mmCIF file as Biopython writes it, N, C-alpha, C and O atoms, coordinates in Angstrom:
data_model
#
loop_
_atom_site.group_PDB
_atom_site.id
_atom_site.type_symbol
_atom_site.label_atom_id
_atom_site.label_alt_id
_atom_site.label_comp_id
_atom_site.label_asym_id
_atom_site.label_entity_id
_atom_site.label_seq_id
_atom_site.pdbx_PDB_ins_code
_atom_site.Cartn_x
_atom_site.Cartn_y
_atom_site.Cartn_z
_atom_site.occupancy
_atom_site.B_iso_or_equiv
_atom_site.auth_seq_id
_atom_site.auth_asym_id
_atom_site.pdbx_PDB_model_num
ATOM 1   N N  . MET A ? 1  ? 148.443 45.305 129.471 1.0 0.0 1  A 1 
ATOM 2   C CA . MET A ? 1  ? 149.276 45.634 128.340 1.0 0.0 1  A 1 
ATOM 3   C C  . MET A ? 1  ? 148.443 46.389 127.310 1.0 0.0 1  A 1 
ATOM 4   O O  . MET A ? 1  ? 147.317 45.993 127.008 1.0 0.0 1  A 1 
ATOM 5   N N  . THR A ? 2  ? 148.991 47.470 126.773 1.0 0.0 2  A 1 
ATOM 6   C CA . THR A ? 2  ? 148.282 48.227 125.755 1.0 0.0 2  A 1 
ATOM 7   C C  . THR A ? 2  ? 148.867 47.924 124.391 1.0 0.0 2  A 1 
ATOM 8   O O  . THR A ? 2  ? 150.045 47.591 124.262 1.0 0.0 2  A 1 
ATOM 9   N N  . THR A ? 3  ? 148.027 48.044 123.374 1.0 0.0 3  A 1 
ATOM 10  C CA . THR A ? 3  ? 148.497 47.835 122.015 1.0 0.0 3  A 1 
ATOM 11  C C  . THR A ? 3  ? 148.904 49.184 121.433 1.0 0.0 3  A 1 
ATOM 12  O O  . THR A ? 3  ? 148.334 50.210 121.805 1.0 0.0 3  A 1 
ATOM 13  N N  . PRO A ? 4  ? 149.877 49.201 120.530 1.0 0.0 4  A 1 
ATOM 14  C CA . PRO A ? 4  ? 150.298 50.466 119.947 1.0 0.0 4  A 1 
ATOM 15  C C  . PRO A ? 4  ? 149.214 51.042 119.034 1.0 0.0 4  A 1 
ATOM 16  O O  . PRO A ? 4  ? 148.428 50.311 118.431 1.0 0.0 4  A 1 
ATOM 17  N N  . ASP A ? 5  ? 149.199 52.361 118.952 1.0 0.0 5  A 1 
ATOM 18  C CA . ASP A ? 5  ? 148.239 53.008 118.061 1.0 0.0 5  A 1 
ATOM 19  C C  . ASP A ? 5  ? 148.609 52.744 116.609 1.0 0.0 5  A 1 
ATOM 20  O O  . ASP A ? 5  ? 149.787 52.631 116.270 1.0 0.0 5  A 1 
ATOM 21  N N  . VAL A ? 6  ? 147.607 52.648 115.765 1.0 0.0 6  A 1 
ATOM 22  C CA . VAL A ? 6  ? 147.801 52.521 114.326 1.0 0.0 6  A 1 
ATOM 23  C C  . VAL A ? 6  ? 147.395 53.860 113.728 1.0 0.0 6  A 1 
ATOM 24  O O  . VAL A ? 6  ? 146.207 54.172 113.641 1.0 0.0 6  A 1 
ATOM 25  N N  . TRP A ? 7  ? 148.376 54.644 113.318 1.0 0.0 7  A 1 
ATOM 26  C CA . TRP A ? 7  ? 148.138 56.000 112.833 1.0 0.0 7  A 1 
ATOM 27  C C  . TRP A ? 7  ? 147.869 56.010 111.342 1.0 0.0 7  A 1 
ATOM 28  O O  . TRP A ? 7  ? 148.521 55.297 110.579 1.0 0.0 7  A 1 
ATOM 29  N N  . LYS A ? 8  ? 146.890 56.834 110.923 1.0 0.0 8  A 1 
ATOM 30  C CA . LYS A ? 8  ? 146.577 57.036 109.505 1.0 0.0 8  A 1 
ATOM 31  C C  . LYS A ? 8  ? 146.707 58.517 109.212 1.0 0.0 8  A 1 
ATOM 32  O O  . LYS A ? 8  ? 146.238 59.354 109.984 1.0 0.0 8  A 1 
ATOM 33  N N  . LYS A ? 9  ? 147.345 58.840 108.093 1.0 0.0 9  A 1 
ATOM 34  C CA . LYS A ? 9  ? 147.486 60.245 107.691 1.0 0.0 9  A 1 
ATOM 35  C C  . LYS A ? 9  ? 146.195 60.742 107.052 1.0 0.0 9  A 1 
ATOM 36  O O  . LYS A ? 9  ? 145.413 59.978 106.485 1.0 0.0 9  A 1 
ATOM 37  N N  . SER A ? 10 ? 146.011 62.033 107.165 1.0 0.0 10 A 1 
ATOM 38  C CA . SER A ? 10 ? 144.877 62.680 106.529 1.0 0.0 10 A 1 
ATOM 39  C C  . SER A ? 10 ? 144.926 62.466 105.023 1.0 0.0 10 A 1 
ATOM 40  O O  . SER A ? 10 ? 146.005 62.381 104.437 1.0 0.0 10 A 1 
ATOM 41  N N  . SER A ? 11 ? 143.760 62.378 104.402 1.0 0.0 11 A 1 
ATOM 42  C CA . SER A ? 11 ? 143.725 62.242 102.947 1.0 0.0 11 A 1 
ATOM 43  C C  . SER A ? 11 ? 144.135 63.553 102.278 1.0 0.0 11 A 1 
ATOM 44  O O  . SER A ? 11 ? 144.486 63.556 101.098 1.0 0.0 11 A 1 
ATOM 45  N N  . TYR A ? 12 ? 144.097 64.662 103.011 1.0 0.0 12 A 1 
ATOM 46  C CA . TYR A ? 12 ? 144.562 65.952 102.503 1.0 0.0 12 A 1 
ATOM 47  C C  . TYR A ? 12 ? 145.880 66.248 103.193 1.0 0.0 12 A 1 
ATOM 48  O O  . TYR A ? 12 ? 145.904 66.845 104.269 1.0 0.0 12 A 1 
ATOM 49  N N  . SER A ? 13 ? 146.978 65.831 102.574 1.0 0.0 13 A 1 
ATOM 50  C CA . SER A ? 13 ? 148.268 65.983 103.230 1.0 0.0 13 A 1 
ATOM 51  C C  . SER A ? 13 ? 149.205 66.899 102.473 1.0 0.0 13 A 1 
ATOM 52  O O  . SER A ? 13 ? 150.419 66.847 102.667 1.0 0.0 13 A 1 
ATOM 53  N N  . GLY A ? 14 ? 148.653 67.736 101.615 1.0 0.0 14 A 1 
ATOM 54  C CA . GLY A ? 14 ? 149.497 68.686 100.909 1.0 0.0 14 A 1 
ATOM 55  C C  . GLY A ? 14 ? 150.361 68.015 99.859  1.0 0.0 14 A 1 
ATOM 56  O O  . GLY A ? 14 ? 150.197 66.832 99.559  1.0 0.0 14 A 1 
ATOM 57  N N  . GLY A ? 15 ? 151.278 68.784 99.309  1.0 0.0 15 A 1 
ATOM 58  C CA . GLY A ? 15 ? 152.158 68.261 98.265  1.0 0.0 15 A 1 
ATOM 59  C C  . GLY A ? 15 ? 153.431 67.686 98.838  1.0 0.0 15 A 1 
ATOM 60  O O  . GLY A ? 15 ? 153.578 67.530 100.050 1.0 0.0 15 A 1 
ATOM 61  N N  . GLY A ? 16 ? 154.333 67.380 97.957  1.0 0.0 16 A 1 
ATOM 62  C CA . GLY A ? 16 ? 155.646 66.873 98.379  1.0 0.0 16 A 1 
ATOM 63  C C  . GLY A ? 16 ? 155.565 65.511 99.022  1.0 0.0 16 A 1 
ATOM 64  O O  . GLY A ? 16 ? 154.949 64.585 98.495  1.0 0.0 16 A 1 
ATOM 65  N N  . GLU A ? 17 ? 156.198 65.409 100.170 1.0 0.0 17 A 1 
ATOM 66  C CA . GLU A ? 17 ? 156.278 64.127 100.860 1.0 0.0 17 A 1 
ATOM 67  C C  . GLU A ? 17 ? 155.033 63.799 101.671 1.0 0.0 17 A 1 
ATOM 68  O O  . GLU A ? 17 ? 154.956 62.735 102.284 1.0 0.0 17 A 1 
ATOM 69  N N  . GLY A ? 18 ? 154.064 64.695 101.680 1.0 0.0 18 A 1 
ATOM 70  C CA . GLY A ? 18 ? 152.831 64.421 102.412 1.0 0.0 18 A 1 
ATOM 71  C C  . GLY A ? 18 ? 152.981 64.469 103.914 1.0 0.0 18 A 1 
ATOM 72  O O  . GLY A ? 18 ? 152.257 63.781 104.633 1.0 0.0 18 A 1 
ATOM 73  N N  . ASN A ? 19 ? 153.922 65.281 104.405 1.0 0.0 19 A 1 
ATOM 74  C CA . ASN A ? 19 ? 154.142 65.317 105.848 1.0 0.0 19 A 1 
ATOM 75  C C  . ASN A ? 19 ? 153.544 66.547 106.515 1.0 0.0 19 A 1 
ATOM 76  O O  . ASN A ? 19 ? 153.779 66.776 107.701 1.0 0.0 19 A 1 
ATOM 77  N N  . ALA A ? 20 ? 152.782 67.336 105.784 1.0 0.0 20 A 1 
ATOM 78  C CA . ALA A ? 20 ? 152.157 68.533 106.348 1.0 0.0 20 A 1 
ATOM 79  C C  . ALA A ? 20 ? 150.687 68.234 106.638 1.0 0.0 20 A 1 
ATOM 80  O O  . ALA A ? 20 ? 149.793 68.805 106.013 1.0 0.0 20 A 1 
ATOM 81  N N  . CYS A ? 21 ? 150.450 67.353 107.572 1.0 0.0 21 A 1 
ATOM 82  C CA . CYS A ? 21 ? 149.074 66.960 107.837 1.0 0.0 21 A 1 
ATOM 83  C C  . CYS A ? 21 ? 148.926 66.462 109.274 1.0 0.0 21 A 1 
ATOM 84  O O  . CYS A ? 21 ? 149.869 66.492 110.064 1.0 0.0 21 A 1 
ATOM 85  N N  . VAL A ? 22 ? 147.754 66.019 109.574 1.0 0.0 22 A 1 
ATOM 86  C CA . VAL A ? 22 ? 147.502 65.396 110.866 1.0 0.0 22 A 1 
ATOM 87  C C  . VAL A ? 22 ? 147.346 63.896 110.665 1.0 0.0 22 A 1 
ATOM 88  O O  . VAL A ? 22 ? 147.071 63.421 109.563 1.0 0.0 22 A 1 
ATOM 89  N N  . GLU A ? 23 ? 147.525 63.177 111.739 1.0 0.0 23 A 1 
ATOM 90  C CA . GLU A ? 23 ? 147.313 61.736 111.742 1.0 0.0 23 A 1 
ATOM 91  C C  . GLU A ? 23 ? 146.289 61.418 112.823 1.0 0.0 23 A 1 
ATOM 92  O O  . GLU A ? 23 ? 146.222 62.093 113.850 1.0 0.0 23 A 1 
ATOM 93  N N  . VAL A ? 24 ? 145.497 60.388 112.581 1.0 0.0 24 A 1 
ATOM 94  C CA . VAL A ? 24 ? 144.501 59.968 113.564 1.0 0.0 24 A 1 
ATOM 95  C C  . VAL A ? 24 ? 144.680 58.486 113.848 1.0 0.0 24 A 1 
ATOM 96  O O  . VAL A ? 24 ? 145.131 57.724 112.993 1.0 0.0 24 A 1 
ATOM 97  N N  . ALA A ? 25 ? 144.318 58.092 115.064 1.0 0.0 25 A 1 
ATOM 98  C CA . ALA A ? 25 ? 144.389 56.690 115.463 1.0 0.0 25 A 1 
ATOM 99  C C  . ALA A ? 25 ? 143.168 56.378 116.320 1.0 0.0 25 A 1 
ATOM 100 O O  . ALA A ? 25 ? 142.899 57.081 117.294 1.0 0.0 25 A 1 
ATOM 101 N N  . PRO A ? 26 ? 142.432 55.339 115.968 1.0 0.0 26 A 1 
ATOM 102 C CA . PRO A ? 26 ? 141.288 54.958 116.798 1.0 0.0 26 A 1 
ATOM 103 C C  . PRO A ? 26 ? 141.746 54.300 118.097 1.0 0.0 26 A 1 
ATOM 104 O O  . PRO A ? 26 ? 142.676 53.494 118.110 1.0 0.0 26 A 1 
ATOM 105 N N  . ARG A ? 27 ? 141.091 54.653 119.156 1.0 0.0 27 A 1 
ATOM 106 C CA . ARG A ? 27 ? 141.279 53.985 120.447 1.0 0.0 27 A 1 
ATOM 107 C C  . ARG A ? 27 ? 139.914 53.449 120.848 1.0 0.0 27 A 1 
ATOM 108 O O  . ARG A ? 27 ? 138.969 53.564 120.067 1.0 0.0 27 A 1 
ATOM 109 N N  . ARG A ? 28 ? 139.776 52.878 122.017 1.0 0.0 28 A 1 
ATOM 110 C CA . ARG A ? 28 ? 138.507 52.234 122.381 1.0 0.0 28 A 1 
ATOM 111 C C  . ARG A ? 28 ? 137.294 53.126 122.135 1.0 0.0 28 A 1 
ATOM 112 O O  . ARG A ? 28 ? 136.471 52.802 121.279 1.0 0.0 28 A 1 
ATOM 113 N N  . ALA A ? 29 ? 137.158 54.209 122.836 1.0 0.0 29 A 1 
ATOM 114 C CA . ALA A ? 29 ? 135.998 55.083 122.674 1.0 0.0 29 A 1 
ATOM 115 C C  . ALA A ? 29 ? 136.410 56.491 122.265 1.0 0.0 29 A 1 
ATOM 116 O O  . ALA A ? 29 ? 135.601 57.419 122.299 1.0 0.0 29 A 1 
ATOM 117 N N  . ARG A ? 30 ? 137.669 56.641 121.880 1.0 0.0 30 A 1 
ATOM 118 C CA . ARG A ? 30 ? 138.186 57.969 121.563 1.0 0.0 30 A 1 
ATOM 119 C C  . ARG A ? 30 ? 138.999 57.909 120.268 1.0 0.0 30 A 1 
ATOM 120 O O  . ARG A ? 30 ? 139.359 56.835 119.786 1.0 0.0 30 A 1 
ATOM 121 N N  . ILE A ? 31 ? 139.272 59.081 119.728 1.0 0.0 31 A 1 
ATOM 122 C CA . ILE A ? 31 ? 140.133 59.207 118.563 1.0 0.0 31 A 1 
ATOM 123 C C  . ILE A ? 31 ? 141.333 60.047 118.978 1.0 0.0 31 A 1 
ATOM 124 O O  . ILE A ? 31 ? 141.171 61.121 119.558 1.0 0.0 31 A 1 
ATOM 125 N N  . ALA A ? 32 ? 142.527 59.565 118.686 1.0 0.0 32 A 1 
ATOM 126 C CA . ALA A ? 32 ? 143.748 60.309 118.980 1.0 0.0 32 A 1 
ATOM 127 C C  . ALA A ? 32 ? 144.165 61.066 117.719 1.0 0.0 32 A 1 
ATOM 128 O O  . ALA A ? 32 ? 144.060 60.544 116.609 1.0 0.0 32 A 1 
ATOM 129 N N  . ILE A ? 33 ? 144.637 62.297 117.900 1.0 0.0 33 A 1 
ATOM 130 C CA . ILE A ? 33 ? 145.045 63.159 116.789 1.0 0.0 33 A 1 
ATOM 131 C C  . ILE A ? 33 ? 146.429 63.697 117.114 1.0 0.0 33 A 1 
ATOM 132 O O  . ILE A ? 33 ? 146.693 64.097 118.248 1.0 0.0 33 A 1 
ATOM 133 N N  . ARG A ? 34 ? 147.322 63.709 116.112 1.0 0.0 34 A 1 
ATOM 134 C CA . ARG A ? 34 ? 148.649 64.273 116.323 1.0 0.0 34 A 1 
ATOM 135 C C  . ARG A ? 34 ? 149.131 64.951 115.048 1.0 0.0 34 A 1 
ATOM 136 O O  . ARG A ? 34 ? 148.607 64.703 113.962 1.0 0.0 34 A 1 
ATOM 137 N N  . ASP A ? 35 ? 150.118 65.795 115.191 1.0 0.0 35 A 1 
ATOM 138 C CA . ASP A ? 35 ? 150.749 66.490 114.079 1.0 0.0 35 A 1 
ATOM 139 C C  . ASP A ? 35 ? 151.781 65.550 113.450 1.0 0.0 35 A 1 
ATOM 140 O O  . ASP A ? 35 ? 152.678 65.066 114.139 1.0 0.0 35 A 1 
ATOM 141 N N  . SER A ? 36 ? 151.659 65.297 112.173 1.0 0.0 36 A 1 
ATOM 142 C CA . SER A ? 36 ? 152.583 64.357 111.530 1.0 0.0 36 A 1 
ATOM 143 C C  . SER A ? 36 ? 154.008 64.897 111.461 1.0 0.0 36 A 1 
ATOM 144 O O  . SER A ? 36 ? 154.956 64.122 111.335 1.0 0.0 36 A 1 
ATOM 145 N N  . LYS A ? 37 ? 154.169 66.217 111.543 1.0 0.0 37 A 1 
ATOM 146 C CA . LYS A ? 37 ? 155.511 66.794 111.499 1.0 0.0 37 A 1 
ATOM 147 C C  . LYS A ? 37 ? 156.225 66.653 112.844 1.0 0.0 37 A 1 
ATOM 148 O O  . LYS A ? 37 ? 157.455 66.672 112.903 1.0 0.0 37 A 1 
ATOM 149 N N  . ALA A ? 38 ? 155.460 66.512 113.912 1.0 0.0 38 A 1 
ATOM 150 C CA . ALA A ? 38 ? 156.046 66.425 115.254 1.0 0.0 38 A 1 
ATOM 151 C C  . ALA A ? 38 ? 155.272 65.406 116.091 1.0 0.0 38 A 1 
ATOM 152 O O  . ALA A ? 38 ? 154.646 65.788 117.080 1.0 0.0 38 A 1 
ATOM 153 N N  . PRO A ? 39 ? 155.295 64.139 115.728 1.0 0.0 39 A 1 
ATOM 154 C CA . PRO A ? 39 ? 154.483 63.140 116.422 1.0 0.0 39 A 1 
ATOM 155 C C  . PRO A ? 39 ? 154.847 62.934 117.894 1.0 0.0 39 A 1 
ATOM 156 O O  . PRO A ? 39 ? 154.019 62.475 118.682 1.0 0.0 39 A 1 
ATOM 157 N N  . SER A ? 40 ? 156.058 63.268 118.257 1.0 0.0 40 A 1 
ATOM 158 C CA . SER A ? 40 ? 156.463 63.071 119.650 1.0 0.0 40 A 1 
ATOM 159 C C  . SER A ? 40 ? 156.012 64.212 120.563 1.0 0.0 40 A 1 
ATOM 160 O O  . SER A ? 40 ? 156.209 64.145 121.776 1.0 0.0 40 A 1 
ATOM 161 N N  . HIS A ? 41 ? 155.413 65.249 119.995 1.0 0.0 41 A 1 
ATOM 162 C CA . HIS A ? 41 ? 154.971 66.394 120.791 1.0 0.0 41 A 1 
ATOM 163 C C  . HIS A ? 41 ? 153.642 66.164 121.488 1.0 0.0 41 A 1 
ATOM 164 O O  . HIS A ? 41 ? 153.124 67.075 122.133 1.0 0.0 41 A 1 
ATOM 165 N N  . GLY A ? 42 ? 153.093 65.000 121.376 1.0 0.0 42 A 1 
ATOM 166 C CA . GLY A ? 42 ? 151.868 64.684 122.100 1.0 0.0 42 A 1 
ATOM 167 C C  . GLY A ? 42 ? 150.671 64.510 121.186 1.0 0.0 42 A 1 
ATOM 168 O O  . GLY A ? 42 ? 150.739 64.736 119.977 1.0 0.0 42 A 1 
ATOM 169 N N  . THR A ? 43 ? 149.581 64.103 121.800 1.0 0.0 43 A 1 
ATOM 170 C CA . THR A ? 43 ? 148.357 63.851 121.058 1.0 0.0 43 A 1 
ATOM 171 C C  . THR A ? 43 ? 147.182 64.535 121.745 1.0 0.0 43 A 1 
ATOM 172 O O  . THR A ? 43 ? 147.220 64.850 122.934 1.0 0.0 43 A 1 
ATOM 173 N N  . LEU A ? 44 ? 146.167 64.744 120.971 1.0 0.0 44 A 1 
ATOM 174 C CA . LEU A ? 44 ? 144.889 65.231 121.463 1.0 0.0 44 A 1 
ATOM 175 C C  . LEU A ? 44 ? 143.919 64.079 121.298 1.0 0.0 44 A 1 
ATOM 176 O O  . LEU A ? 44 ? 143.878 63.468 120.230 1.0 0.0 44 A 1 
ATOM 177 N N  . THR A ? 45 ? 143.139 63.762 122.314 1.0 0.0 45 A 1 
ATOM 178 C CA . THR A ? 45 ? 142.131 62.715 122.172 1.0 0.0 45 A 1 
ATOM 179 C C  . THR A ? 45 ? 140.752 63.313 122.403 1.0 0.0 45 A 1 
ATOM 180 O O  . THR A ? 45 ? 140.558 64.156 123.278 1.0 0.0 45 A 1 
ATOM 181 N N  . VAL A ? 46 ? 139.814 62.863 121.610 1.0 0.0 46 A 1 
ATOM 182 C CA . VAL A ? 46 ? 138.433 63.332 121.704 1.0 0.0 46 A 1 
ATOM 183 C C  . VAL A ? 46 ? 137.511 62.119 121.639 1.0 0.0 46 A 1 
ATOM 184 O O  . VAL A ? 46 ? 137.888 61.083 121.091 1.0 0.0 46 A 1 
ATOM 185 N N  . PRO A ? 47 ? 136.307 62.241 122.195 1.0 0.0 47 A 1 
ATOM 186 C CA . PRO A ? 47 ? 135.354 61.133 122.084 1.0 0.0 47 A 1 
ATOM 187 C C  . PRO A ? 47 ? 135.048 60.834 120.610 1.0 0.0 47 A 1 
ATOM 188 O O  . PRO A ? 47 ? 134.910 61.751 119.801 1.0 0.0 47 A 1 
ATOM 189 N N  . ALA A ? 48 ? 134.944 59.571 120.277 1.0 0.0 48 A 1 
ATOM 190 C CA . ALA A ? 48 ? 134.700 59.174 118.887 1.0 0.0 48 A 1 
ATOM 191 C C  . ALA A ? 48 ? 133.455 59.829 118.292 1.0 0.0 48 A 1 
ATOM 192 O O  . ALA A ? 48 ? 133.513 60.269 117.144 1.0 0.0 48 A 1 
ATOM 193 N N  . PRO A ? 49 ? 132.331 59.919 119.010 1.0 0.0 49 A 1 
ATOM 194 C CA . PRO A ? 49 ? 131.159 60.582 118.418 1.0 0.0 49 A 1 
ATOM 195 C C  . PRO A ? 49 ? 131.405 62.064 118.110 1.0 0.0 49 A 1 
ATOM 196 O O  . PRO A ? 49 ? 130.890 62.583 117.119 1.0 0.0 49 A 1 
ATOM 197 N N  . SER A ? 50 ? 132.171 62.731 118.934 1.0 0.0 50 A 1 
ATOM 198 C CA . SER A ? 50 ? 132.491 64.142 118.689 1.0 0.0 50 A 1 
ATOM 199 C C  . SER A ? 50 ? 133.356 64.297 117.447 1.0 0.0 50 A 1 
ATOM 200 O O  . SER A ? 50 ? 133.156 65.217 116.655 1.0 0.0 50 A 1 
ATOM 201 N N  . PHE A ? 51 ? 134.321 63.392 117.277 1.0 0.0 51 A 1 
ATOM 202 C CA . PHE A ? 51 ? 135.180 63.447 116.094 1.0 0.0 51 A 1 
ATOM 203 C C  . PHE A ? 51 ? 134.353 63.172 114.833 1.0 0.0 51 A 1 
ATOM 204 O O  . PHE A ? 51 ? 134.544 63.829 113.810 1.0 0.0 51 A 1 
ATOM 205 N N  . ALA A ? 52 ? 133.451 62.216 114.906 1.0 0.0 52 A 1 
ATOM 206 C CA . ALA A ? 52 ? 132.597 61.911 113.749 1.0 0.0 52 A 1 
ATOM 207 C C  . ALA A ? 52 ? 131.738 63.112 113.385 1.0 0.0 52 A 1 
ATOM 208 O O  . ALA A ? 52 ? 131.566 63.413 112.204 1.0 0.0 52 A 1 
ATOM 209 N N  . ALA A ? 53 ? 131.197 63.801 114.383 1.0 0.0 53 A 1 
ATOM 210 C CA . ALA A ? 53 ? 130.389 65.001 114.118 1.0 0.0 53 A 1 
ATOM 211 C C  . ALA A ? 53 ? 131.244 66.104 113.508 1.0 0.0 53 A 1 
ATOM 212 O O  . ALA A ? 53 ? 130.781 66.821 112.621 1.0 0.0 53 A 1 
ATOM 213 N N  . PHE A ? 54 ? 132.472 66.250 113.963 1.0 0.0 54 A 1 
ATOM 214 C CA . PHE A ? 54 ? 133.400 67.244 113.424 1.0 0.0 54 A 1 
ATOM 215 C C  . PHE A ? 54 ? 133.691 66.963 111.949 1.0 0.0 54 A 1 
ATOM 216 O O  . PHE A ? 54 ? 133.618 67.872 111.122 1.0 0.0 54 A 1 
ATOM 217 N N  . VAL A ? 55 ? 134.016 65.726 111.618 1.0 0.0 55 A 1 
ATOM 218 C CA . VAL A ? 55 ? 134.308 65.358 110.230 1.0 0.0 55 A 1 
ATOM 219 C C  . VAL A ? 55 ? 133.069 65.565 109.359 1.0 0.0 55 A 1 
ATOM 220 O O  . VAL A ? 55 ? 133.173 66.060 108.237 1.0 0.0 55 A 1 
ATOM 221 N N  . TYR A ? 56 ? 131.916 65.193 109.867 1.0 0.0 56 A 1 
ATOM 222 C CA . TYR A ? 56 ? 130.664 65.383 109.123 1.0 0.0 56 A 1 
ATOM 223 C C  . TYR A ? 56 ? 130.428 66.866 108.832 1.0 0.0 56 A 1 
ATOM 224 O O  . TYR A ? 56 ? 130.066 67.230 107.713 1.0 0.0 56 A 1 
ATOM 225 N N  . ALA A ? 57 ? 130.633 67.720 109.835 1.0 0.0 57 A 1 
ATOM 226 C CA . ALA A ? 57 ? 130.442 69.152 109.655 1.0 0.0 57 A 1 
ATOM 227 C C  . ALA A ? 57 ? 131.430 69.723 108.628 1.0 0.0 57 A 1 
ATOM 228 O O  . ALA A ? 57 ? 131.069 70.593 107.835 1.0 0.0 57 A 1 
ATOM 229 N N  . LEU A ? 58 ? 132.670 69.233 108.645 1.0 0.0 58 A 1 
ATOM 230 C CA . LEU A ? 58 ? 133.644 69.675 107.643 1.0 0.0 58 A 1 
ATOM 231 C C  . LEU A ? 58 ? 133.200 69.299 106.235 1.0 0.0 58 A 1 
ATOM 232 O O  . LEU A ? 58 ? 133.306 70.096 105.304 1.0 0.0 58 A 1 
ATOM 233 N N  . LYS A ? 59 ? 132.710 68.098 106.096 1.0 0.0 59 A 1 
ATOM 234 C CA . LYS A ? 59 ? 132.252 67.653 104.777 1.0 0.0 59 A 1 
ATOM 235 C C  . LYS A ? 59 ? 131.080 68.501 104.295 1.0 0.0 59 A 1 
ATOM 236 O O  . LYS A ? 59 ? 131.023 68.856 103.118 1.0 0.0 59 A 1 
ATOM 237 N N  . LEU A ? 60 ? 130.158 68.826 105.171 1.0 0.0 60 A 1 
ATOM 238 C CA . LEU A ? 60 ? 129.014 69.649 104.802 1.0 0.0 60 A 1 
ATOM 239 C C  . LEU A ? 60 ? 129.423 71.059 104.400 1.0 0.0 60 A 1 
ATOM 240 O O  . LEU A ? 60 ? 128.828 71.655 103.502 1.0 0.0 60 A 1 
ATOM 241 N N  . SER A ? 61 ? 130.436 71.584 105.065 1.0 0.0 61 A 1 
ATOM 242 C CA . SER A ? 61 ? 130.851 72.962 104.806 1.0 0.0 61 A 1 
ATOM 243 C C  . SER A ? 61 ? 131.832 73.072 103.648 1.0 0.0 61 A 1 
ATOM 244 O O  . SER A ? 61 ? 132.238 74.176 103.284 1.0 0.0 61 A 1 
ATOM 245 N N  . GLY A ? 62 ? 132.212 71.952 103.072 1.0 0.0 62 A 1 
ATOM 246 C CA . GLY A ? 62 ? 133.181 71.978 101.974 1.0 0.0 62 A 1 
ATOM 247 C C  . GLY A ? 62 ? 134.601 72.126 102.483 1.0 0.0 62 A 1 
ATOM 248 O O  . GLY A ? 62 ? 135.471 72.621 101.765 1.0 0.0 62 A 1 
ATOM 249 N N  . GLY A ? 63 ? 134.845 71.700 103.721 1.0 0.0 63 A 1 
ATOM 250 C CA . GLY A ? 63 ? 136.182 71.795 104.320 1.0 0.0 63 A 1 
ATOM 251 C C  . GLY A ? 63 ? 137.202 70.973 103.563 1.0 0.0 63 A 1 
ATOM 252 O O  . GLY A ? 63 ? 136.864 70.305 102.586 1.0 0.0 63 A 1 
ATOM 253 N N  . LEU A ? 64 ? 138.418 71.017 103.995 1.0 0.0 64 A 1 
ATOM 254 C CA . LEU A ? 64 ? 139.533 70.367 103.297 1.0 0.0 64 A 1 
ATOM 255 C C  . LEU A ? 64 ? 139.662 68.916 103.683 1.0 0.0 64 A 1 
ATOM 256 O O  . LEU A ? 64 ? 140.600 68.550 104.392 1.0 0.0 64 A 1 
ATOM 257 N N  . LEU A ? 65 ? 138.757 68.090 103.242 1.0 0.0 65 A 1 
ATOM 258 C CA . LEU A ? 65 ? 138.868 66.649 103.475 1.0 0.0 65 A 1 
ATOM 259 C C  . LEU A ? 65 ? 138.987 65.907 102.173 1.0 0.0 65 A 1 
ATOM 260 O O  . LEU A ? 65 ? 139.091 64.681 102.169 1.0 0.0 65 A 1 
#
């Protein structure tokens, strides 16, 4: 039996209702990513260390986090 994903919205979700963003959910060794405007369209999963490196690089470059 699998447990349902617990999705968190990006801290940068634009104005209005905050639905113009991505959502992430931790899984065992991976991070799932989906579009909050179309969550049923599927997810992208990446290894957790790769996602952490991506977020770190965005923070260093002044990205939108």
